[in-house]
C-alpha positions, 0 to 999 in steps of 0.5 A, spaced: 324 261 658 328 259 664 325 254 669 328 253 675 327 247 680 329 245 687 329 239 691 328 243 697 322 246 695 315 244 699 312 243 692 313 237 687 318 238 682 312 237 676 308 243 680 314 247 680 315 246 672 308 247 671 307 253 675 313 257 672 310 255 665 303 258 666 307 264 669 311 265 662 304 264 658 300 269 662 306 274 662 306 273 655 313 271 655 310 265 651 305 266 646 299 262 643 302 257 638 309 258 640 313 251 642 315 249 648 321 244 650 320 237 648 319 233 655 326 230 653 330 236 652 326 239 659 328 233 663 335 233 660 336 241 662 333 240 669 337 234 670 331 230 672 326 224 670 322 225 664 316 222 667 317 228 672 316 233 666 311 229 663 307 229 669 308 237 669 306 237 661 300 233 662 297 237 668 298 243 663 295 240 658 289 238 662 288 245 664 288 248 657 295 251 657 298 247 652 297 242 646 301 236 644 301 234 637 304 227 636 311 227 633 311 235 633 311 237 640 308 241 645 305 248 644 302 254 648 294 253 647 290 259 644 285 258 649 289 259 656 288 266 657 281 265 658 281 259 662 286 262 667 282 268 668 276 264 669 280 260 674 282 266 678 275 269 678 273 263 682 278 263 687 276 271 688 269 269 689 270 264 694 274 269 698 269 274 697 264 269 700 268 268 706 269 276 707 261 277 706 260 272 711 264 275 716 262 282 715 254 279 715 256 276 722 260 282 724 254 287 722 259 291 717 254 294 712 255 293 704 257 300 704 263 299 709 265 293 705 265 296 699 269 302 701 274 297 704 275 293 698 276 299 694 281 302 699 285 295 699 284 294 691 287 301 690 292 301 695 299 301 692 304 296 695 
């Protein structure tokens, strides 16, 4: 797993780290039960503060992506996939609610809206 951070990015360093670790977990690069680098090792390899890495790991732990065992280290949590999918579904529901409201105000029928969603979903990039 390679983590790359930039001081010039608009997002804080701890968010950059957390996002990249989440992505590695969700893509399967990091598997459930697999150890991730210690806070000190990660801080040293990225040349940043231990406190910054600690904040990233705390965020990941709060979100259910990693588990920390005192004296043993940090490991990828087994429940992270379900949690992530639930989180993503909530985001989709919010966007759909906005789209439905716009459709209703504009007089677009449910059939037309469903056709549009189907076309967009099946569209290849």
